N, C-alpha and C positions, 0 to 999 in steps of 0.2 A: 554275759560280758564279765557279771562281777565273779562267776566261776572260773573264766578264763584269765581272768586279773590274780586271782587268786595262787595261781601257779604258773604265772608269767617267768618267777624267779628260778624255776627247776630247771635243772638241766634237761633238755629235752630229748631223753630214750625212753623207751617203754618200761625199763626195768625201774629206773626212779619213778615215773607215773604211779606204776602199780605198786609200789613201797609206800608213796604217798596217799594213794587211795584207801589203802590197807589201814595204814597207822592213822587216819582220820576218820575210819568208819564208814567210807563212802562206798557202801557196797554197788547201789545203782548205778554210780559213775564206772565203777571198777567192771560190771557186767556189760555195761554200754561200750567198754573200750573194748573188751573183750571181742563181742559181735563186730565191730569195725575192725577189729585186728584179723578177725577171720573171715571178712569181707575183702580186706585188703591181699590176705594172701591167696585168697580165690581168684581174684583178678590178676594178680602175679602169676598164678598156674597157668591162667586162661591165655596170658601174652607168651609165656614161655613154653607151653606145652605143645613141642614140636615132635616128628618124628624120630628126629635124634634122640630127643630126650627119652622117648618110649623104648625106642629101640636099646638105649644105655642100661635102662632099668630090667628088661627081658635078659640083656645079657648077664647082667649081676645074679639074677634069680637062678639061670640058666648055671652060673658058675657054682651055686650051693647047693644046687639039684641033687648031686650025688652024696650030700653029707648031711642028711636028714636028722641025724643024732648028734654031729660035731660041730654045725654052723648055725648061728643065729644073729640077728640085728639088733642092737640097742640104740634108739635114735632119739633126739630132741626135736626133729623135726614134726611141724604138723601136717604138710602135705601128704599126698597119697600116691608119690611117685613109685616108690619100694611096694606098696602096698597092692598097687597095680601090676607091676612084674611079676611078683609072686602069685598072685592071680591066674595071670596069662599063662605064665610057664606051668601052672598047676593043671590049667584047663588042657593043654597041650599034650602033659604027660598023663593026663587023666589020673591025677592023683593032688587032691588039695594039699597046697605048700604052704599057704599064707595062717598062720597063728598069732591073735593076738594076745593071747596070754592072758585073758579077762578071767577066764574059769565060768563059773555060775555068776559072776556078778555084773555081767552084760547079756543082752537078749538083742537077737538080729531084727530088724523091722519086720512087719508083715505088709502092710498095705503098700509103702513105700519102695519096697524089694520090686514089687512088679512095675510099677510106676518107672523106677530108674534104670530097668532093664532096657528100657527103650535109648538110654543116653550111652554115649561112646566112653569108652574108659571107665567103666564100672568095675567095683570090685564085689566080683561074685561070691556069695557064700558056699560050704561052711568057712567060718574063719577059725578053725581048730586043726590045721594042717601041720604038717611036718617042720616047717621051718620059723621059728620064734619071731616074730617083729614086735618088739616091746616097744612102747610109745611114751617114752615115760613124761613128757610134759603135753598128753593129749594128741586129738586128732581131729582134722575138719568133718570127719564123716563118725564123729561120737558125738553123742548127747547125754548129759546128765538131768536127771528127773529132780527138780525141787521137792516133789511131794514124798517118792518111797526112796529114793536115792540109786535107783538102777540105771544102768547105761543102757541106753539104744545105740545101737550099730547100723549105719547105713551103708548101701554100696556106692556111695558118691558123697561129695561134699553138701552137707545140709545146709549151707550158707545159700546154694543155688534157691531154696525154699523162699528166700527172702523176696523174691522178684517174680517166682513162678508159682502160679496155683495151678492145678490139675483136677477138673471136677471139685474145686473148693476144698480139695484134700488138704487139711493140715497135719503138722507134725505132732505126734503123741507118744507118751512113754509105751514101748512095748509091753511092759509089765505091768502098770496100773491103768493105764490108757489118759493120763493126766498131761494136760497141754503144757504143763508149767517145766519148759525146758530151757537149759541153757547149754552154749557151747562149753565142750569139756576140754579148755586148753587152760594149761598151767603155765603163768607168765613166769620168764627166766629171770626172776628174782629172789632176793634172799627168805622174803617171808611168805611165798606162794603156800596155799593150802594142799597138802600133801595128802589129805585122807582119801579124796576119790579115787587116787590111784596107788594108793599104799602097795595093792596086792601087784600091780606090775613092778613096782620099785623092789620087791621083796623077789618077785621073780628074778629081775635082772641080777640082785645081789647073788643070788645061787648061781646063775649060770656065769657069773665074772669069777666067782669064788671056784668053779671047777675049769676054768679056761687054762690052757696051756699058752694060747697066743691071743693077745687082745690088739685089734687094729684100729686105730683113730682116723676116721676120714673126716675131714672139713669140720672140725670141732675145734674152738680156740681153747677150752678151758677155763671160761672166764673166772675172776675172782668173785663175783657176786653170786653164782650158780654155787652155794657152799654144799648144798644138798648134792649135787653130782661130785663134786669133789669128794666130800666125805664119803660117798660111795666107792669112788677110785683109791681112795686112800685104804679102805677098808679090804678091798677085793684086789688090789693089784700092787700092794707094795712086796717091795725087795725082801722083806721081813715074812711075807705071807708062808704059809704051810707047802703050798704048792707052787714051785717055782714058774716064773711065767714070763713071757718076753713081750714087751710092747714096741709096736710098731707105729710111728706117725707119719701119715700121708698128706704133705703139704708141699705146692711147688716154691713157696718161699723159704725166707728164714726160718718162720713161725718162732720167733723167738720165745715170746710168753707161752706157748702151749709146750715146747720143748723143757722149757725150765720148770715149768709145772709137775711135766711126767716124771722129769728127772728128780726132783724132790720126793716123787712118789718111790719111783724105781729107778734105778742109775741103769737096768738093762733095758735101753731105748735105741731103737733105730730109726733115723731120721730118713723118710723115703723121699725124695724132690721129685713128685709126681702129682699131676692133678688126679682128682679119684677116677674119673673117666680114663685116664692111660692106665692107673693102678690096676685098675676092673677089668678093662678090655684087655691090654697086653699080657700082664702078669699073670691075670685069672682071680687075685684078690684072695685066693684062698691058701 
């Protein structure tokens, strides 16, 4: 109760909570909040995982399939919708599409692969296909080892294992086999720890640097995510050596996001459409 009273006056949002935990050195509380957050996202996915949503993800992946060296996805979402879409379409085309861009910093799980293959909507390895899916805030199927720093990739949400034990199996690092694992989720706050995913952010910067067209879908460019804003300022500026066009897809006025983008690059087109409409009707490519 005392811990709750301590933060009673704080504006109740995830970003502020993580910032306060970090500032006061409350690592245990921060890790607990990440686990609860992962569980919440998993339950939300279970509630919203409809045939329509899966079909949308597969349509998006199919639109990108003809452009293996020209298309990529950079996302701040933790869920596995696009992961599954790329994996499923890749299986249909008999060529891996999903690439997490983690290089040698990650290893796919061993025992858990076999167990998760019985689940629906699993993300089938390998994870080094033709379309980069760079998840800058982490993913529900990534676990970080506190002992060796290795990232272990699972083909489904790791949070399922909080409630499910198959033959007594527990999650372990695919590298050193330590059980000291934590969800690899970066909170959308100003003082997030970037080191675990620094390689992914560097890869994203390289792709954005080389891009001619950058499409923002469902992202509000919040002021508190200074790392993301700095990334876009460096790579999408109107003064960048490579001229590029920015497209903002949002069915509403999107005043904040539009203003942020225009401060970065005045060559912005606002498409008043939902993400689903943009991808399924115009192709999104």
